[in-house]
C-alpha positions in Angstrom: -9.4 8.1 -19.3 -6.3 10.6 -19.0 -4.9 12.8 -22.0 -1.4 14.0 -22.0 0.1 16.8 -23.9 3.9 17.5 -24.4 5.5 20.9 -25.2 8.8 22.5 -24.8 11.0 20.4 -27.2 13.0 21.5 -30.2 16.7 22.4 -31.2 19.4 23.2 -28.9 23.1 23.1 -29.0 25.6 20.7 -26.6 25.6 22.0 -23.1 22.4 23.9 -23.4 19.0 23.6 -21.6 15.5 22.7 -22.3 12.5 22.7 -20.3 9.8 20.4 -21.3 6.3 20.5 -19.8 3.2 17.9 -19.7 -0.5 18.6 -19.1 -2.8 16.1 -17.8 -6.5 16.3 -18.3 -9.4 14.1 -17.8 -8.7 12.3 -14.3 -7.7 13.1 -10.9 -3.9 14.1 -11.4 -2.9 13.4 -7.7 -3.6 9.8 -8.2 -0.9 9.4 -10.7 2.9 8.8 -10.5 3.9 10.7 -13.4 7.1 9.9 -15.6 9.5 11.0 -18.6 11.0 8.4 -21.0 12.5 8.8 -24.4 13.2 6.8 -27.6 15.6 7.6 -29.9 15.0 6.3 -33.4 16.1 2.2 -33.6 16.0 2.2 -30.0 13.4 1.1 -27.1 11.5 3.6 -24.9 13.8 4.1 -22.2 12.9 5.6 -18.5 14.2 9.1 -18.2 12.6 10.2 -14.7 9.6 9.3 -12.8 8.1 11.5 -9.4 5.5 9.4 -7.2 2.4 11.2 -5.8 4.4 12.2 -2.8 7.4 13.9 -4.8 9.6 11.0 -4.7 11.9 11.0 -7.8 13.8 8.4 -9.6 16.5 9.1 -12.5 18.3 7.1 -15.2 21.6 6.8 -14.4 22.4 8.9 -17.8 20.8 12.1 -16.8 21.2 12.1 -12.8 22.6 15.6 -11.9 21.5 17.1 -15.5 17.7 16.7 -15.4 15.4 17.9 -12.7 11.5 16.3 -12.7 8.7 18.1 -10.8 5.2 18.2 -10.7 2.4 21.0 -9.8 -0.6 19.1 -8.8 -2.8 22.3 -9.0 -2.1 22.7 -12.3 -2.0 19.3 -13.5 1.4 19.7 -14.9 4.7 17.9 -14.9 8.0 19.2 -16.1 11.4 17.8 -17.1 14.1 20.5 -16.6 17.2 19.6 -18.9 20.5 21.2 -18.4 23.9 20.3 -19.8 22.4 18.4 -23.0 24.5 16.1 -24.9 23.8 14.7 -28.5 22.9 11.3 -27.0 20.1 12.8 -25.1 18.3 13.4 -28.8 15.1 11.6 -28.8 11.1 12.0 -28.9 10.4 12.5 -24.9 7.2 11.1 -23.9 5.2 11.9 -20.6 3.8 9.2 -19.1 1.1 8.5 -16.3 0.4 5.7 -14.0 -2.4 5.3 -11.6 -1.7 4.5 -8.2 -5.0 2.8 -7.2 -6.8 -0.4 -9.0 -7.4 -0.1 -11.8 -3.6 0.7 -12.4 -4.1 2.4 -15.7 -1.0 3.7 -17.6 -1.3 6.3 -20.3 1.3 8.1 -22.7 1.5 11.2 -24.6 2.2 11.8 -28.1 6.0 13.0 -27.5 8.2 16.0 -28.2 11.0 15.9 -30.3 14.6 17.0 -28.5 17.6 17.4 -30.7 20.6 18.1 -29.3 23.4 19.1 -32.2 25.7 21.8 -32.8 
């Protein structure tokens, strides 16, 4: 069982920056591919970025060049640095963990609200 707790959300003006953090507990962190997803009201939950156990990253086209995902295996942490934020980035951001060996369990955090507005 893995518990994920996000932090760092808030209200920011367009063009601003935020850094989201996700603390994982309960299992061996380095065995998990980590990711960030977001869900705006009335929309499905969409991929934002993922990072594999060897540090390979993947981003949604809408955030490429503006967001950066990173992980610190020593601290069981994954981060999402968000720069040049736009109103359309407003959503609840969820941390995700997927185990890379069987059983390939998946876990979600409760989410943190990000609001981009002037």
